[in-house]
N, C-alpha and C positions, 0 to 999 in steps of 0.2 A: 748481339740480339734480333737482327733483322733476320739472321739465319733461322730463327727458329719463332719468330711471331709474326703475325698476321700486322696489316696496317695501324689498326684502329687501337688496338694496346697500347701500340707505340706512340701515337698521336697523342692519347689521351693521357699516356705517363707524361711526354711532353709538355703541353697544353696544362695539367693539372700543375706542375712543378712551377713553369711560367705563374700559371694566376696566383698561384699561394704566394711566391716568391716577391710578386708585385705586392701583393697586400702587405705581406711582412715588410717590404718597405717603407708602407705606407706607415706604417704601426711604429717603425724604427725613427720617423720623421720628427721633426720640432713640437708638432702638435700633439705626441705621443708621446712615445718613452724616450724623442732624443737620444738615442743612442747608436753613436758612430759605427759601433762594430759590428752589432746586428744591422744595420742599413748595408756596409759592408758585405756581409755574409749571405745576406737576402740576393743584394745585387750578383755574386758570384753564382748564387744558384740560379737567379735568371739569364746567367748566361751559357749556362751549363744546359738548360730546358729548351733555351733557342740553339743551340748544338743538335740537340737530339732532332728536333722538328727542321733542320736545315739537310738533314743525313737523309729525311725520309719523304719531304716535300719533292725534290726535284725527280728522283726516281718514279715516284708516285704521277706525277705530273706527266713525264715519259712514256708511260705505260698506258696511261688512260686518255692522254689529250687528242689521238687520232692521228690524222694530216694535219691540224691545227694547233699541235702540241709545243710549236715554239713559240705561237701567241699567247696560250694559255700559261706557258713557263715565263713570257715577260710580264705579263699581269701579275703573276707571283710577285718577281724583283722589282713592279714596280710599287708595291705595297710600301716600299722603302721611301721611293721621294714623296707617297702620296703620305705616308704617317708622316716623313719631316716638313709635310708642308702643314697639316695639319696640327703638329706639336707647335710651332711657329705661332700660330694663330691662339690654340689654348695654353700656350703657354702666357701667351703676354697677356690674357684674360684674367689667369688666374695669378701672374705676377703683380697685376693693377687692382686687386679687387681685395679688399678690407677682410683680415682674417685668414687668407686662405694662403699655403704654403705649397711645395712642391711634395708633400705628403696626398694632398687633395687629387694632385694630378696621379701620384700612383693609384689612389682607391679609387678613381675613377676608369683607369686603366685596367685594373681587377677586375671590375664588374662587367667592362666591356669581354673581356680574356674568359669568364666565367662563363656568359652568354655563347661563345663562342665554343667551349668545350662541351657541353651540355650539347650543344648542335651534333656535337663529332660523335656522342654516345649514342645516338638514334640514325646513324647511316646504317644501312646494311654493309657489313664488312665481307661477307659473303657474295656479293658482286664486283667485286675487286680483287686483280690479281696481287698474289703473294709480293711483298716486297723483294725479295730477293729469290733466284733459285736455285741456289748455293746445293741444296739436295738432289736437284732435277736430274733427269737419266740425261747422260749423255747421249750426245749425236749420233746414231746408229750409223756405222761406219760405210762407207760403200768400199768394201776390201773381198776380192775375191778369194775364194780357197785355193785356187793353184797357185802358180808361180809368176802371173802376170802382173805387171805393176798396177795398185789402185787409180779406179778412176778420182782424180783431186778437181774436176773444174764441174764436177755437178755443183748446179747454185743451190743455195743454201734457202732452208724456208727464212720469213720474217721473223726475228725474235722480238719488236718489239714498234710501238705507232712510229719510229721514225720510218718505218720499212727498211732497216738495217740491220744485218745480224754481227757487225761490228767489226772494225778491222783487225782485231786482234785475235777472233776467235778461233781456237783449232777446228780445224773443215775435218779431219780423219782422226780417229780415235782406235787403239785400241789397248784395250783391258787385258793386264796381267794380272794370274791370278797367284801367289803364292802361297804355301804351307810352312809351318816352323821348319818340319822335316824334309822338304824340297831345297834342292840344288837348284842351281841356277839354267844346269841343264835340264831339270826335270819339269820347266815352266811351261804351263802352257796355255795358247790362246785358248780364249773365249770364242763362241760362235761369234764371227761379226754381225751376225743379224740381230743380236738379241740384244736388246737396249740393256746399257749399265748404268748404276747411280754414280755420281762421279764422288769421289772421296770428298766431302769437305774439307774447306782447307783453314787453317787457323789462323786468328787473325795475324800474327807476323808474318806469315806466306802471303796473306792477301795484299799486305802492304808491300812485301818484297815484289810480288808479282807486279803492282801499279807501278812501283819506282825502275824496275826495269823493262818498262814501254819508255822508249825514248821521245814518242808524240805526247804520250801524257806529261813527261816533265815538262816538257820545254811549252805546252799549252798552259802549266801551272806556274810556272816562272813567268810567261807574259800575263799570266791574270794578274801576278804578286804586283808587277810593276804596275800594272793599270790602275788596282787597286790601291798603291801606295801613291801614285799621282792627285787619285781621283778623293782619297781622305787628307791630302796635304793642301788639296785647295780648299777644300770645304772646313778644313781647322783653320786657315788663316787667311781665309780669302778675305773676310769682313774686314780683318787689320789691314791689309793690300788696299782695299778701297780706300780707307779712311789717310792712309800712309800717302797714298797716290792724289789723293786732293779729290776723286771721285766722287764721295760724299761726304759731309759734313759734320755726322754725329754718329755717337757710336751705335746706338738705336736703328735710325735709318740705315745704316751701311749692314748691321747683323739682320734685320728684317728683310732688305729689298736683298741684297746676295741671296740668303736660305731661299726667299719664295722664286727666285730665279732658278734657281738650282734646282728646286723644285718640280718648278714645270717642266725643266727641260727634262727632268727625268720621266715626269708622268708622261708626257707626251712622245718621248724619243724611247722608251724602253717600250712599250708595243708596238710601235713603228718597225723598230727593229726587229722585232719577234715576228711580225708578219714577212719582213723580209725575208728572215731565212726560211719560214715554209715554204715560199717561193724557189729561190734555190734549191730546196730539199725536195721539192716537185720532179725539179729538171733532173734529178739522179733517181728515180723512184725503182730501177730494176734492185734484186735480191744476189747478184752475182759478186763475189769477192771484189771483182774491177769497178763495179759500182757504189759497191761501201766504199773505197777509195775513193774513187771521185767525188763522193755526197761530202765525205768529212773533207778532202782540199779544197771543197768549192765553199764549204762554211766557214773554214780557215779564213779562205781568200775573202769573204764578207766580214768577216769581224774585223780583218787586217784593214782593211779600207777603208770600215767605218771608224775604227779608230785613227789613221790616219786622217783620213778629212776633219774627225774632231779637232786632233791636234793642233793641223793648220787652221781652223776657224779659230781656234782660242787663242792660239800665238799673238794676235794683234793687240792684246788686251794687255799685253807688256810692255805697248808703246802708244797705245791711243790716251788722247787726255780729253775727250768729251765722253759725259755719261753717256749720251745716248748712244754711240760707239761701242763704247766700253761693254752696255749691260747687251746690246746686240750681237757683238760677237759671243759675248760670256754663253749667250743662250743658245745658240746655233751650234758651237762647238761642241757643250755638255750636251745637247740633244744628241748628236753623234755619238759621242763617247759612250752614253747610257744605252743609247740604242744597239750594241755591242754584245752587253750581258748574256742578252737570250742564247745567242750564238755561244758566245765564250762556254758555256755550262752544256749544252749541248754538245761541242766537241771536248770537253772531259770525258762527257757520260758514253759518248759512241769510241774513246779512246781505250776503251777497257772492254771486258766481257760485261755481260748481265749481271752476274752473278757478284761484280765486283763494285757494282756501281756505288752504292752506298756507302762502301770503305774508302772509293774513292772519292767521294766529296767528301768523306769526313778527313782525307788526305790533304784534298786540294784547300780545303776550309784554313786547317791547321796551319799550312804552308804560307798562307797568303795573310796570317796572322804573324805568322816567321818573320818573312823576308817582306811583306807590304806593309799593311797598316797601322802594324806597331810600330817600327822602326821609322816610318816614311815621316809622321809629323816633328819626329826627335831631329831626324837629319836636316831636314829643312828649316827647321827651328833652329837650329845652332849655324845653319847657314845665313838665314836672315839676320841673323844677331851678329854675325861677323861683315856683313855685307853692310849692314845699315845698322850699328849701335845705337843711334841716337831713337829708333823706331822699335822702341822696346814700351810694352805696357800702357798708360797712358801718354807716354811721351811722342805717341803717332799723330797727332795733329801740333805736335812744338814746330816752332821755326827750326830747328837742328835738324829734325826729320825732314824737313821738306828741305835741306840741303843733299841727304844723302836718298831720293827719292830713286835715284840711279841705281843703288845697292836694291833697294825694292825690286826695280823693273829687272834686274839681272838674274833676281831668286827665280823670278817667275820665268825667264828664259830658260834657267836650270832646268826646272821642274818639267818644262816642256820637252826638253831635249832628252831626261830621263825616258819619256815614254817612247822613246826612238826603241827603246829594246825590248820593248811589248811588241812594236814592228816588226822588229828583225827575227824576232824568237818566234812568231806567227807564220812569218816566212819560212825558217828552216825546220819549224812543226811540220807545214803543207808540203816542204819539200821530201820530206821523210815518208810522208804518207803517199805521194807519189811512187816514189822508190820502193817502196816497199818494204817496212820496219819488218826484220823476223819477229816470228809468234813469239811472245813473252813464256818464259819458263814457266812450268807448271808442275812442279813434283809435291811428293810428300812423302816422307818418312814413314815408314810403318816396318811391318815383323818381319823377321828374316833376313833379307840383304837390303831393305829399303825401300823396296818397289809395292809390296803388299797393297793393294786398291788403288793402285796409283791410275793416272789416265796421262796414258803417254802418248806425245805426237809420235807418227810415223816420219820419217825421211825420205828424202827424194827415192829412193828404191822400193821405197812399202818396208822397210822391213824396221825392228823398234832399235 
């Protein structure tokens, strides 16, 4: 859909689905219908609407953010910890208020969503770029009409607010036009000076093209590991705090742990975005080498932030004083959240601009598949195996106190797993600097299958 519609209809669609699904969740609550199936369906629709917005927002911020796109993208992702912090406060108010239940929170969220939806309807769509250049003309090839080898060193013009032409962009194209009655020997090269419209790729071809990029795959798997660790800590953090005796009540542990994690995200995410903008500014050229150096520098910056965050968070598995525990946890999580903007920018720079929306969608799917969905299950099983007495309400029991070593071992294993994210980013940076071959971009058409295709030249300038 992003190849056929501008951004506002897509945002309105996603926002409308989200708003009405949240209101449906409110009406399915105990104060109204009290229907669990309706609540389940409403929450599923809410997830679909969030996925629509997730595929649209990052590319739109990228195209319009200018030299501060990293900060704007970071502010976008800061909404997650900020919303979490607000949710803890609002949730506690609702929980302690007489005659109110979770459906009240859903109704309030729906009202806020409706106001944002109304604002989107009044923004001038014509002043913003298209979400995808899937049907845009291909670059005019710098190919001579004689037997000379084409010049492959001519710099590309910037294509987005990062000042980058993207590492895997094709630099030289020749379009071959075939007709059903023509054989391969009758194919004629189109005038190289005439811009040609790229044949739009199907959804399957876009996904295949993204997966053929080694850089993209390495970054996505690194992001999956990172997300899995963050979700595991968020899911079991309060129970770990209770089991280790850092705090003594469930309510205090839940609120304190959640607010510290949210504060780390609110502070760390925008600071990380500002740092990524500085990293990009050091490589502001538009040549292919500049593109590689820019992406490599971003990957290295993200890798260092995750490494620093892991090293600072690891001590919480051994310290016993609450002040030290919370201090190390806040500092470590701040560095981990700081990498969010850079990680997403690296994903968008690892594919062609017209593939970015579906690349974001594929990345989100793979993160769920390999990261935040299995992570709590695996960590929960590990915790139950290493500390079987620390389950549910037993986390404050004497038997659980005897198994605190198992809880600490669980934390150590979680942080060791983050090592894979750091290693994968190192390999991604290495692939960028080595010069990953261009990803394949083919399209089956009429005749012999090359009708309307955009084909890259080889080193001799011959298709």
